[in-house]
VEXKE-993938 format. One record per residue: x, y, z of N, C-alpha, C in turn. Coordinates in steps of 0.1 Angstrom, whole numbers, plus 5000, padded with zeros to 4 digits. Atoms other than C-alpha are relative to their C-alpha. Example, Ala and Ser with C-alpha at 12.3 -4.5 7.8 and 13.67 -1.06 7.14 Angstrom:
BEGIN
500949885000512349555078500950125000
499149895000513749895071499250115008
% end
This chain:
BEGIN
501249995007516849215092499350125006
501049884992514549515096498749945001
501550044993511149505113499250094988
501049945011508549545086498650025002
501549944997505149735089499549994983
500550015014503049645057498550065002
501149934994500249905056499049964985
500650055013497449775029498550095003
501449964999493949895019499750044986
500549975012491750004990500750154995
499749865003492650334971499550115006
500849924994492050644991499449975017
500250024985491650455024500950075010
499149924988494350655043501449935003
498750075000497250405037501250115001
498849945000499750675030500150115012
500049924987498550895059500749925010
500050114992499150565082501650005000
498450005001502550545067500850085003
499449894994503650885070500350055014
499949994984502850915107501249895005
498650124995505250585111501150064997
498549965009507950735089500250115012
499749914991507651055110500149995016
499950044987507350925143500749915006
498950124997509450625143501149994994
498550005010512450695120499949894990
500450105011510850465095500350044985
499850005012511650455058498649934993
501550035008508250415034500549954988
499950095017508550175001498550024997
501050015005505650214978500049934990
500450105009504449944959499650104985
500349895010503150244936501250064992
498949965005506350344929500749924990
499450105011507550034913499150004986
501049975009504450074891500350094993
499849875009505350424878501649974996
498850015004509050324876499949924986
500450115011507750034851499550114990
500849965010505450274833501150104991
498949905008508550534828501049934991
499250115006510750224819499749984984
500750045014508350164791499850134991
500349875007508350534780498550024996
501350015002504650524786499450165009
500649914995502750844794499149955014
500850014987501350854831498550045001
501249985002497750804825499349905008
500850104990494950624847500049874991
499950135007494850354817501349925002
498650074998498650294817500249965016
499750064988498850274855499149895005
500750114998496050024857500349894993
499350115009497549824827501249965007
498750054995501149814843499349945013
500650074986499349744880499949874996
500650165003497349424863501349934995
499150105002500549324847500849955008
499150034988502449304876499049915011
500950094992499649084890499449894995
500450115007499048834865501449934995
498950105010501048524847501150025010
499049994993503048504878501050095004
499249884999504648834880499650075013
500449944986503148894916501450045009
499050014994506448844930501150164995
499449905007508049124906500250145011
500249904994506749414928500849995013
499550004987508049264960501549975002
498850045002511649164947500750114995
499649885004511849514934500050105015
499949914984511049684968500849925009
499050064987513249434991500950034994
498549955004516249544968500150145008
500049854996515349914977500149995014
500150024989514749785013501449965006
498650054996518249595016501050134998
498949925004520049875001499550155013
500449894992518350145027500849995015
499250034988519949985056499150015017
500949934990516950115079499649855008
500550114990515949895111498449994998
501450005001512149975105499850064987
500749965012510449985073498550014999
501450015003506850045061500249984983
499950015014505949905027498250044996
501449945004502550115015499749944985
501050055009500349904993500449874993
499950135006501249534985498449964997
501250035003497949394968499349875001
500650175001497549014975501049945011
499450114989498248745001501049924993
498850075006500648594976501350094997
498849914997502848894976500350015012
499750024988502448895011500949875004
499150145000503948505009501150034997
498649965008506648634985500950065012
499349904990507748925011500249905010
499550084990507748665038501249914999
499050095004509948415020501150074997
498749925005512348705007500650075012
499849954988512348855041500749915011
499850114991512748555059499450065017
500649934986510448725087498450014996
501149915005506748825089499650115003
500449854998505649165085498849995009
501249994990503149325108499050094988
500849985009500149385086499050095009
501049884994497849735093499349984986
501149945008494649735072499350135002
500749894998493250085066498949984993
501650045006489550075058499550165000
500949915003487250355049498950004989
501250045008483850395032500450044984
499649995013483750434994499550144996
500149845003482350774996501050075004
499049894995485250905016501249974989
498649985009487850734996499750054986
500449925013486150854962500750145000
499849854995486351214978501450014999
498349974999490251174987500549984985
499350085012491250994955499550134990
500249895008489551294933500650115004
499449874997491051574956501349995000
498650045003494451424948500350064987
499649965015494251494912501249944993
498750065004497051264905499949964982
500049995013495851254869499250124993
500849915004494151554864498850014998
501550005003490651594849499949864996
500350155006491051234835499849945011
500650104988490351094871498550045000
501249974999486751034877499649875009
500950074992484350864900500149854993
500350135007484050574874501549934999
498650085001487850534873500349945012
499750044984488250514911499249865002
500850114997485250264911500749874995
499650085008487150084883501149935005
498750034997490450084900499849875016
500850064990488649954932499649834995
500550165006487349624913501449964996
498550085001491149564900500649975010
499750034989492149574933499749875007
500850114996489849354945500049844992
499650115008490449124916501449955002
498750034998494149104924500049935017
500150064988493148984960500350095014
500049884986493249314985499349945010
500950024988490449215003500349865007
499550124994491948845012501050085009
498949964992494949055023499550085012
500749894991493249315040499249925015
500550074988491249025060500949925012
499150094990494448865071501050115007
499349914995495749185087500049985016
500150044988496949165122499350145010
500849884996495549535128499250064991
501049925012492749735113499450135005
500249824996492150125116498850014989
501149955010488550205101500250155004
499749884998489350565094498950094993
501349915008485750675079499850135006
500749904994484950895106501450035010
499049944993488350955123500350154998
499349855002489651265132501349964998
498650035002493351295126500649975010
499450024988494151295162499549875005
500250134996492250985168500749904992
499250115011493950785136501250005006
498650024997497250885150499749955013
500250094990496050745187500349854998
500350155002495250405171501549994995
498550035003498550435153501149985008
498850024987500850485183499349895005
500050144992499150205200500449884992
499450105010499749975171501549965000
498550015003503250075168500649925016
499550064987503650025206500249855004
499950144999502749665202500849964989
499050045012504749625169501650025007
498649964995508149785186500149885011
499550064988507749545217500049874994
499750125007507749255195501449934996
% end
């Protein structure tokens, strides 16, 4: 059974940076919940737009479908055969519970926090949707994720990294400290 590190936070908080550092320094494999959403958009032959991204993400988090993302991720995790995996971006305590039951283990949860101003700047600089992304869209996405339960999941985290003002070096130091604890368990 793999050791699972779950990295959670609001969009633009730095989840991917933390996940990439773990991958690069601890021979882990990253699995993105966003990939499952993008695969579903493609499967439905929809354009990849902010509206479709939000619509499909919301679809996965309503009417008892919260487990679909977890089940699809778990299938990929099992096929990978990796001993250390990082899941970037589950959105609710419900999904964490489903992951725990499916994996028969409790993941180590790292919550990545950043101020809204920092997150908005990061999201807009990514240009994921080109000119269609706006401050209004980023704030809408925050509210959608909060509605799915991200804040409860972040509150339950075993570890928290507030990287609003951290340099890359300071952030990496914190991640190393956290990973030494995780790997010791």
